[in-house]
N, C-alpha and C positions, 0 to 999 in steps of 0.2 A: 546835251545836257541843261536840263531847268535853272535857270537862275537863281539863287538863293532867295530873294526877293518876289519870286514867282511863286516858289516855292511855298515859301510862308504862306501866301494869298490862299494856294490851294491846301493846306493845311489848314488854314482858320476856316475856311468855307466847309470845310468837313467837321469841324467842330460845330460851327453853326447847325450844318445839316441835321447831326447828331443831336446837338444840343435841344432841337424842337422837342426830340422825344418826352412826355413828362413822365413822370411819377404823380398821379393823383391820390393821394391819401382816402382812404374809405369808398371808393369806386369798385365796380366790379371790374375785374382783371378777368380777360379771355385770355385762355391760352391759345397760341396758334395755331397749334395743329388738334385739337378737340373741339374748340366753337365753345366751351365751357369754361365756368368760373375757375381759376386758380384755388386746389386745395392741398396747401401747405401751411399749414397752421401751427403755431408754437414753433415755429420754423427757425432752422440755422444756415447759414449759409458758407459754403467750402468753395474758395477760389483753385480753381488749375490753371494757370496760362492766362489766358485772356476770358476764360469762361468762369462764372459763377453759376454755383449748382445750388438751387433751393432746395431743402429738405426737408417735409412738414409734414402734419397729420392730415387726413381724408377724414373732412366733416361732412360728406355729402348725405349719408344718411343716419347723421345724429351721433352722438357721444359715443357710442361702441365704436370698438377698435374696428377698423374696414382697411387700411393701406397706411403705411409709411411712402410719400410720394416722392417723386425727385424731379425738377423741372429745370431746364438751364438757358441760361441768355448770355449776352455779350455785351449789353448796356444797361441793366438792371431793371430795364422797361419791358421790352417784351419777352413773354416765357414760354418756352418748349416745353412740354411735356415727354419726359424720358420715358419711364416707367415706375411700377412699386417696387422699393427695395426690400418691403417685408408685407404679407398680405394675411388676411385673416386665415386660420386653418380651420378645415371642418370638427378636429378634435378637441376636446378641452386641454385646457393649458393656458401658458402666458398669451399666446396670440390666437384663442379660439374665440368663439362665440361670448358675446355680451361681455368683454373684456376691455379693461382701460388701458392704451395704449398714447401716451403722450409726450410733447415737447422732444422730438428726435433732435441728436446732433450728433454729425460728425468731424471727426479728425484723422489726419494721417500718420500712421508710425511709419518714420523714415528707416526704422531699421529691421522690421517685420516686414515691410512695404505693403502693410493691410491697412485698409480704411476699417476704424471703427468706431461704431454706433451705440450711443447710450439712449436710453430712454425711460422714462416712468411706466411702471407696469403696477397694475391695482385690478384688484375686482370691482365689479361694479359699484359697490357700494364705497369706494375707496379703503376700504376695511386693510389692504396688505402692506401698499407702501413700501414698494422695492424700487429698484434700479436694474434694468433688462442691458445686456449685453450682444452684439451680432456685429460679425467682421465681413468683410468683402474684398475682393483684388482690384475692384474697379468702383471709383466713385458713384456712378449710378448702374451699378451691376446689382447682381441676386447676391442676397447678404445671408449668410448662414445666423440662427439664432444659438446663442451659447447659453443663455439661461438666465438668471435673475437673481438678486439676493437684496437683502439689507443691506450696505455699507459699513461695517464697522460693529453689526449690531443695532443701527440705530435706523428709524424711518425714513423714507426718501421718497418725496412727492414730487412737485416740480423740478425739474433739474437743469444745467449746463454743464457744458464744456471748456477747459480752456487749455492751449496749448501753448507755452511759455517759448521764449526765443532761445533757451537751451536744450527743447526738444522734449523737456517733462510736461507732464499732462496732470490734470485735475478736474475732479468732480464738484460741481458747484450743487448743491442739495437741500434744500429745505425738508427740515427736522421737526415737523408741527411739535413735538412735545419739548424740544430743547434750544430751536433757532435754526439760521443758516449756516450750512457749513463748506468749507472748502478742505477737500480730500485729497489728498495725494494718491495718484494712480501708477501701477508696478511700470516697469520697462516697457514691457509689451501692450501698454493701455488695457488691459484686460480686468485686474482686479485692485479693488483699493487697498492701500497700504497703509496710512496713517493719516491722521487727522493735521491740516495744517492750520484751520483758524474757524472759531465760533461765535457768531452774534448772537446774544441771547435776546436776541427781536425777533417779532413773526416776521420775515419777510420771505415772498417767493419770488417766481419766475426770475433765476437769476439771471445773469450775463456780465461777464469781464473783457476790459477792454485795457490794452496797456498801450500807453502814450507818454513819450520821451521819459523814460524812465518808472512813471507814477501807474500804478492799477487802480482803476475804477471799477467798482462793483455796484450795478444796476440792479434794482428789483423792485418790486410790488409789493406795496401792504395786501393784507388776507381781507378782501372783501367777497368771497366768489367769483361769479363772473362779471358782478359788475365793475367797472375802471374805479381808480384812484389816483391821487397824487402819487407817482412813481418817486422812487429816491435814489442817490446814491452816495457812497463812500468812497475814500480812496486811501492808498497806504503807498510806502515805498519798496514794500515788501508784501508777499501775500499770507505772510505769517504774522502782518499788523504792525504796530498797532493802526487801526483803521480809523479815521474820524467819523464823528457825528453825522448819521442819516440827513441828506438834506435834499430837496426839490431840484429839478431839472427843467420843469416845462412850468407854464405860468400855472402860479397857485390856484387852487379852485377848478382848474381845467380838465381836471382826472386825466392829465396827459395827453389832454387832446382826445380823451373817450378812448384810450387803448392800453394795452398791458405788454409790459415790455417783454420782447422774444429772444432779443438777440443785437448785438453792437457790433457793426460792419466797421474796420479802420477803412476808410477813403479819403486818401490824399494828407493832409496834415490834420485831418478832424476824422470824423466819422458818421455813420447814418445808423438811426435808430430804426429798429425793427420792431411794429408792433403789430398785437391781435385787436382790432375792434370787435368783441365777441356778442352774438346776438343768440344768448342762452332758448330762448323760446324755439328758435331755429338756427342751430349751428352752422349750417352748410350755407347761412346768408351772411356769417362772419365774415368782414374785410380785411386788410392790412392798411394800418395804419405806419408809413415809413416817411421820415424826415431828418432833413441833416441835424445833427449834434455838432456843436461847436464845444472843442476844447480848448483852453486857454490858461495853462501851467495846472494846478489841483482843479480848476471849475468847468464844468459842462453845464451847458444851459443848451435849450432849444426853443425856436419859434416853432409858431403853426403857420403851414401853407396850402392854400386851396391846391395848388399844383406848383410843382417845381422841375427843374431839368438836371439830371448828372450828366458830368462830362466824364467817362470813365478814363479817356487815354491822358486828360488831364489831372485825374484826382479831383476836380472841383464841381462847384452846381452854381446853379443860378435860379432865381426866382423864374415863376412860370413867365411867358411870353404875352406882350400884347394880344389879345382876343378881337374877334367881331363874334357878335351873336346875332343869331337869327330865329326868330320864331316858328315853331311849327304852323300855328297856326295861317301865319303869311305866306306861308310856301305852297305849293303847287298839290292840291290832294286830287288823288284819284281813284277809282273802283271802289267807291265807298269809304274810304278814310273820312273821318268828320273831327271837326273842333268839337270839344266839349269842355264844360266848365271843370276848373281847378283852382281851387281858391288859393291854395300854396304854390302854384306855378307862376311864373313870370307874366305878365299879361292876362292872368287868372282863368287861361285856358292849355288845353291841350289837347293833342290829335290822338284820338282812339282808332279803333277798327282798323289797325297795319295789320295786313295780312287776312286772315280766313278765307271763307269759300271763293269771296270774291277777288282776294287780291288785293287790299288796300295799300296804298303807298305813300307817301311823301316826299317829294323833292324838291329839294334846295339849288337852286340856281345861281349864277353869279355869285360864287362865294368866293372871298378873295385871300390870297396870301402875297407877302412881300417876295418869298423866296420857291425855289426849286427845293424841297426839300420833304424826307419823310416825317410827320408830323402828327402831334396827338390831337383829335378830335375829340371832344367831352361832349357826351349826350345826356342832357336832364330827360329823365322820363318819370313814370310811372309803372308800378306791376303791383298789382293786388293779389295776386297767386301767393300760393305759400311755396312753390318752387321755381326753379327759373323761366324765362319767356326767351325767345332767341328771334333774331332778326338778320336777316341779310342786309348789309350796309356796302354799297356800292359808290365807290369812291373814284370819280373819271373814268366809268368801265368796269373796274376791278370789286370783285365783289367777295367780302369775307363772311364768315356766321361770328356774330357778335351776344354776348349773354347779357343777360340783364335781371339782376337777385330781386326777388322781392323786395319793396319798399315799404317804410315804417305804416304808413296810413295809404287812405285815398288823395291826401291834399299834400303830403311831404315829398318833394320829388327824390331820387335815386342819381346815382351819376355813374354812367359806364363809358368806359373810354377805344375808341379805334384808332390804330396806327395805320396812316395811309401816306401816298404819296399825293403830295399839291404841287401844282403847279403856280408858277409865278404869274401874277395878275388875277382876274376878276372872272375866269373860263371854268373854274371849277364848277362839280357837280355833284351831289350826294343824295342819294335815294338809298328810303330805309322801308323795307317790306318785307314778308315771307315769302317763299316757293312750295311749302308743305302743306299748305289749308291752314297750318297754326296762328294764332293770333302772336305780334308781337307787344313790345310796349305801347303804353301812351306816351307820346313826345312831347316835351314841353318847350325844347330850343334846345339846337347846337352853337357850342364855343368851338372857335376854329383860331387859331394862331396865326395872325397877321404880318408877325414882325421876329 
């Protein structure tokens, strides 16, 4: 039997190993089994046991409905694509071509033993303003579409769901003509039964958190796809009275250029889940997830380039100390070349990675203080309108990593790769392609060293 002190050391080491996996807001997040950017926008999370399920919109081909996708994770950092819960149908109808299906949210009904999915249903010109309902017997299984309606006869655009401690559930819905509503659901969660509260202010993107008996409603002002300073209100009862709206991120930051999707309870606090929309190319939209501090009836949120969740402990920490290596100083082979990039560190990036010549950039002597699976950040450029891909090989183990289009030719984006690093300075990272396509122009890599 292990001594208590030795067991504690093992647990601490396990925590350190997990905690080097970083959430990087606004980066390209590559699904572990698709090699493509995670497509789960306007999403919510439902947890079963130690597994988190992320359910959101597929924006691969733009704004029209494609799929409601489901991904799974046990660490909130690495996400595996499971399947589509609903997909576009060929015939006309709520799920047909050129339809709008947004902000899907799932809750579980303990009595009926069914998962219930709510979503915003609309025409392409947003003229219908309805809420749709579907049910399933598995959280990431096939769902059966039930139908749509205007709840209690009112418009419904952005929606959220909230299941209270007593098992009662509520629809959170933006009624453009009247304001933001909380509506009670029937015991089977399939219908709206009565109004619970109405704010006569214009707030969308609603999400409710309950913390130590206080309800927090988070939401966004109405500025289209553009970000704004999101706000929150609190109450001791869902039926109110609710406090005046207040900001929770730095004033003027536009919620760090994001819009509320969902708020996930996490330990003694919570995690804010937001979208950073790119309206000109919605496939490019990324995720801004940040720790949300709850103190009494006050919510506040700081911005972090990267941070590390520890799901076992329900805690988080700022991102670790990193070493940085410039691509132009690495080993370039098979036609990979340094080129000018005014927005890149060192004013250079390495291009012609991949292609017919198979260009590569190799970073040798990469240092890590510990043996751990860690998150390596890659700063890059991609001037295309679609994703580029590269094989990123860390210590002999290759994986396909996606690189979303970047804003312009001189402002690098960030992509992440989660890989096993060895303690010491014998780590090697190689970026290239194997199919003749071109990968991103690489500015630099940032590697956790502690």
